[in-house]
C-alpha positions in Angstrom: -5.8 87.5 -16.9 -9.2 86.6 -18.2 -9.6 82.7 -18.9 -12.3 80.3 -20.0 -12.4 77.6 -17.3 -14.1 74.2 -16.9 -15.2 75.5 -13.4 -17.8 73.1 -12.7 -18.7 69.3 -13.4 -21.6 70.3 -15.5 -22.3 71.7 -19.0 -20.7 75.1 -19.8 -17.4 77.2 -19.4 -17.0 80.0 -17.1 -15.0 83.3 -17.4 -12.7 83.7 -14.6 -9.6 85.7 -13.5 -6.5 83.6 -13.3 -2.8 84.4 -12.8 -0.6 85.0 -15.7 1.3 81.7 -16.0 4.9 81.6 -15.0 7.5 80.2 -17.5 10.2 77.8 -17.1 13.8 78.1 -18.7 12.7 76.3 -22.0 9.0 78.0 -22.3 7.7 81.1 -23.9 4.7 83.3 -22.7 2.4 84.0 -25.7 -0.2 86.9 -25.5 -3.3 85.2 -27.2 -4.8 87.3 -30.0 -7.4 84.9 -31.6 -8.7 81.4 -30.7 -10.7 78.9 -32.7 -13.5 76.8 -31.0 -13.0 73.1 -31.8 -15.2 70.1 -31.7 -13.2 68.9 -28.7 -14.2 72.1 -27.0 -17.8 71.4 -27.5 -17.3 68.0 -25.9 -15.9 69.7 -23.0 -18.6 72.3 -22.8 -21.2 69.4 -23.0 -19.6 67.5 -20.4 -19.9 64.2 -22.1 -18.7 60.9 -21.1 -15.3 61.5 -22.8 -15.0 64.9 -21.1 -15.7 63.8 -17.6 -13.4 60.9 -17.9 -10.5 63.0 -19.4 -10.6 66.8 -18.4 -10.0 68.0 -14.7 -12.6 70.4 -13.3 -10.8 73.8 -13.1 -8.8 73.5 -16.3 -8.4 76.4 -18.7 -9.5 74.9 -22.0 -8.9 75.8 -25.5 -6.1 74.7 -28.0 -6.5 76.3 -31.3 -4.6 79.9 -31.0 -2.4 82.6 -32.6 -0.6 85.2 -30.6 2.6 87.0 -30.0 5.4 86.0 -27.7 6.0 88.5 -24.8 8.3 86.7 -22.8 11.2 84.2 -23.2 12.6 81.4 -20.9 16.3 81.8 -20.3 17.5 78.9 -22.3 15.3 79.6 -25.6 17.0 80.4 -28.7 16.0 81.3 -32.1 12.8 83.0 -31.0 12.0 86.6 -30.2 9.9 89.0 -28.3 7.1 90.1 -30.5 7.1 87.2 -32.8 3.9 86.1 -34.0 3.1 82.4 -33.6 0.8 79.5 -33.3 1.8 76.2 -31.7 1.5 72.6 -31.5 -0.9 71.7 -28.6 0.4 68.2 -28.1 2.9 68.2 -25.4 5.2 65.2 -26.0 7.4 63.1 -23.9 11.2 62.8 -24.7 12.0 59.0 -23.8 9.8 56.8 -25.9 11.0 55.0 -28.8 8.7 57.1 -31.2 10.0 60.4 -29.9 13.8 59.3 -29.9 13.1 58.3 -33.7 11.6 61.7 -34.3 8.1 60.4 -34.7 6.8 62.9 -32.3 3.2 62.6 -33.0 3.2 59.0 -32.0 4.6 59.5 -28.6 2.3 57.6 -26.0 2.9 60.1 -23.5 1.3 63.0 -25.3 -0.7 65.4 -23.3 -2.9 68.2 -24.8 -3.2 71.6 -23.9 -6.9 72.8 -23.2 -7.4 69.0 -22.4 -4.9 67.6 -19.9 -2.8 71.0 -19.3 -3.8 74.6 -19.2 -4.9 75.9 -22.5 -5.2 78.8 -24.9 -8.6 80.2 -24.0 -6.8 82.8 -22.0 -5.0 86.3 -22.4 -1.7 84.5 -21.9 -0.4 80.9 -22.6 2.7 79.2 -21.3 4.2 76.9 -24.2 7.2 74.9 -24.5 9.6 76.7 -27.1 9.8 73.5 -28.8 6.0 73.7 -29.7 6.1 77.0 -31.2 5.4 77.6 -34.7 6.4 80.9 -36.1 3.8 82.5 -38.3 4.9 84.2 -41.6 3.4 87.5 -42.7 1.3 85.6 -45.3 -0.7 83.9 -42.5 -2.6 86.4 -40.3 -3.9 85.7 -36.9 -7.3 84.7 -37.9 -5.7 81.8 -40.1 -3.2 81.1 -37.5 -5.8 80.4 -35.0 -7.2 77.5 -37.2 -3.8 75.8 -38.1 -4.4 73.2 -35.5 -7.6 71.9 -37.4 -6.2 72.6 -40.9 -3.2 70.5 -39.6 -5.5 67.6 -38.9 -7.1 68.1 -42.4 -3.7 68.2 -44.1 -2.4 65.1 -42.2 -5.5 63.2 -43.3 -5.4 64.5 -46.8 -1.7 63.8 -47.5 -1.9 60.3 -46.1 -2.1 59.0 -49.6 -1.2 60.2 -53.1 -3.9 62.3 -54.4 -2.7 63.4 -57.8 -5.2 62.6 -60.4 -7.3 60.5 -58.0 -11.1 60.4 -57.3 -11.6 61.2 -53.5 -14.6 60.7 -51.3 -15.0 62.6 -48.0 -17.7 61.7 -45.6 -18.5 64.5 -43.2 -18.6 68.2 -44.2 -17.5 69.6 -40.7 -14.8 72.2 -40.9 -12.1 69.7 -41.0 -13.7 67.7 -43.8 -14.1 71.0 -45.7 -10.7 72.0 -45.3 -9.4 68.5 -46.3 -11.4 68.8 -49.4 -9.7 72.2 -50.3 -6.4 70.6 -49.7 -7.1 67.7 -52.0 -8.1 69.9 -54.7 -5.2 72.2 -54.2 -2.6 69.1 -54.4 -4.1 67.7 -57.7 -7.1 65.3 -57.0 -9.2 64.8 -60.0 -12.5 64.9 -58.3 -13.6 65.6 -54.8 -17.1 64.3 -53.5 -18.1 65.4 -50.0 -21.0 63.7 -48.2 -23.2 64.8 -45.2 -26.7 65.0 -44.0 -26.3 68.6 -43.1 -27.3 70.8 -46.1 -26.0 73.9 -44.6 -22.4 72.5 -44.0 -22.6 70.9 -47.7 -23.5 74.4 -49.0 -20.5 75.8 -47.2 -18.3 73.2 -48.5 -19.2 74.1 -52.0 -18.3 77.8 -51.3 -15.0 77.0 -49.9 -13.6 74.4 -52.2 -14.1 72.8 -55.6 -15.9 69.9 -54.6 -19.2 68.0 -55.5 -21.5 68.0 -52.3 -23.9 65.0 -51.9 -26.6 65.1 -49.2 -27.1 61.3 -48.8 -30.7 61.8 -47.3 -31.7 63.1 -50.6 -29.3 61.6 -53.2 -27.8 58.3 -54.0 -23.9 58.8 -53.8 -23.6 56.6 -57.1 -25.7 59.0 -58.9 -22.6 61.2 -59.3 -20.6 58.4 -60.9 -21.7 59.1 -64.5 -21.2 62.9 -64.4 -17.7 62.6 -63.0 -16.9 59.5 -65.3 -16.0 57.4 -62.2 -16.1 53.9 -63.4 -15.3 51.7 -60.5 -15.5 53.8 -57.4 -13.3 56.4 -55.5 -9.5 55.7 -55.2 -9.0 57.5 -51.8 -11.5 57.9 -49.0 -11.3 60.3 -45.8 -13.7 59.5 -43.2 -14.3 62.7 -41.1 -17.7 62.0 -39.8 -17.2 59.5 -37.0 -20.5 57.8 -38.3 -20.5 54.2 -38.8 -23.2 54.3 -41.8 -20.6 56.9 -43.4 -17.9 54.4 -43.2 -19.8 51.5 -44.5 -21.0 53.5 -47.4 -17.4 54.7 -48.1 -16.2 51.0 -48.1 -18.9 50.0 -50.7 -18.0 53.2 -52.8 -14.2 52.3 -53.1 -12.3 50.8 -55.9 -10.7 47.5 -55.3 -7.3 48.3 -53.5 -8.8 51.5 -52.3 -7.1 53.6 -49.3 -9.1 55.1 -46.5 -7.7 57.6 -44.0 -9.9 57.9 -40.7 -10.0 60.9 -38.6 -13.6 60.8 -37.4 -14.2 58.8 -34.2 -17.2 56.6 -33.9 -18.9 56.7 -30.5 -18.4 53.6 -28.5 -18.0 50.3 -30.3 -19.2 49.8 -33.9 -19.7 46.8 -36.0 -17.5 46.6 -39.0 -17.9 44.2 -42.0 -14.3 43.3 -42.1 -15.1 40.6 -45.0 -15.8 43.6 -47.3 -12.5 45.4 -46.4 -10.5 42.2 -46.8 -12.1 41.2 -50.1 -11.8 44.8 -51.7 -8.2 44.8 -50.2 -8.7 48.1 -48.7 -6.1 49.9 -46.7 -7.1 51.8 -43.6 -5.0 54.4 -41.8 -6.0 55.8 -38.5 -5.2 59.5 -38.3 -4.6 61.5 -35.1 -3.5 65.1 -34.9 -0.5 66.4 -36.9 2.8 65.0 -37.8 5.1 67.2 -35.6 6.4 69.3 -37.3 6.2 68.1 -41.2 2.3 68.9 -41.3 2.9 72.3 -40.1 5.6 72.9 -42.7 3.4 71.8 -45.7 0.3 73.6 -44.6 2.0 76.8 -44.3 3.7 76.2 -47.6 0.4 75.7 -49.2 -1.2 78.7 -47.4 1.7 80.8 -49.0 1.2 79.1 -52.3 -2.5 79.9 -52.7 -4.5 77.4 -50.6 -7.6 79.4 -49.2 -9.5 78.0 -46.3 -10.7 81.4 -44.9 -14.3 80.7 -46.0 -14.6 77.9 -43.5 -14.6 80.6 -40.8 -18.4 81.6 -40.6 -18.3 83.5 -37.1 -16.1 86.1 -35.6 -16.8 87.6 -32.1 -15.1 89.1 -29.2 -14.3 86.5 -26.4 -16.9 88.2 -24.1 -19.5 86.8 -26.5 -18.1 83.2 -26.2 -21.5 81.6 -25.1 -22.8 82.9 -28.5 -19.7 81.3 -30.3 -20.3 77.9 -28.5 -24.1 78.1 -29.4 -23.1 78.5 -33.0 -20.9 75.6 -33.0 -23.3 73.4 -31.1 -26.2 74.1 -33.5 -24.4 72.3 -36.3 -25.1 75.5 -38.7 -21.5 77.0 -38.4 -18.1 76.4 -39.7 -15.2 77.6 -37.7 -15.9 80.1 -35.0 -13.0 82.4 -34.1 -12.7 84.4 -30.8 -10.9 87.6 -30.7 -8.9 88.1 -27.3 -7.2 91.3 -28.5 
């Protein structure tokens, strides 16, 4: 089969021919139809410090996918040949306190496909049946291929009650934009999204009913009178991984405001904890998706009218993967979807 592989300890990915994976008794074999390129994949392409320390050379990468089940392990029940699916890319252990309590997303033994284990940038993927998420007819393969990052957005957005609340999102990348769409879908009063990249702010305004603010050109507080925000934002979602963005968010929150953090600042960053304490702000770190509650909620919302298709800006065949990564690395794209069919 064709597969995109981290063949060398240097920037790039390489198309190789690899054996089709053999499945175990509790696995399925999935024929990949479409995959999304993730920011994590860009880190692996760039071979930055995190990638060098985490990803083994020779690994098949990729973890955002949709496809079709073509083989079942002998112990697999309730799934069928030909069934369309996506899947949870976090492979959990079964012995930790968290897993045994059903809090699978908190399992400390988690390993990721395309990061620690062979991934989805290939014609076929072996996946534990436990991780398979069947796709309803209302969710096509293109949307199925971006359910992983949409799940990050949903997990972050639903961390706190949003009904009637004023929401600030820092970082208009694809996940930030999808989180904005989710926030509006579930009843936020206003959603303001900030960034320094005008192209991504323009995309955010097309995808969701949001107020985009380029913080290099406009003071965030300038939008307060127009939106009738008197004290500040009730809920914040930090998606940028930028320390200045987090500092600005803290200052823009109401007393007792709540912040969900998905963005990862590089290295160690100074934090003015006194401002967080004196404003009585709650901060929640968000990692991945709640397995499988987030999947249930996002598919239900997609079936009920949530529309995030506009966040996909580039579609191309897998043989053009270099152009897809170039688009992602440029900062001028939304989601990039590769077609393997």
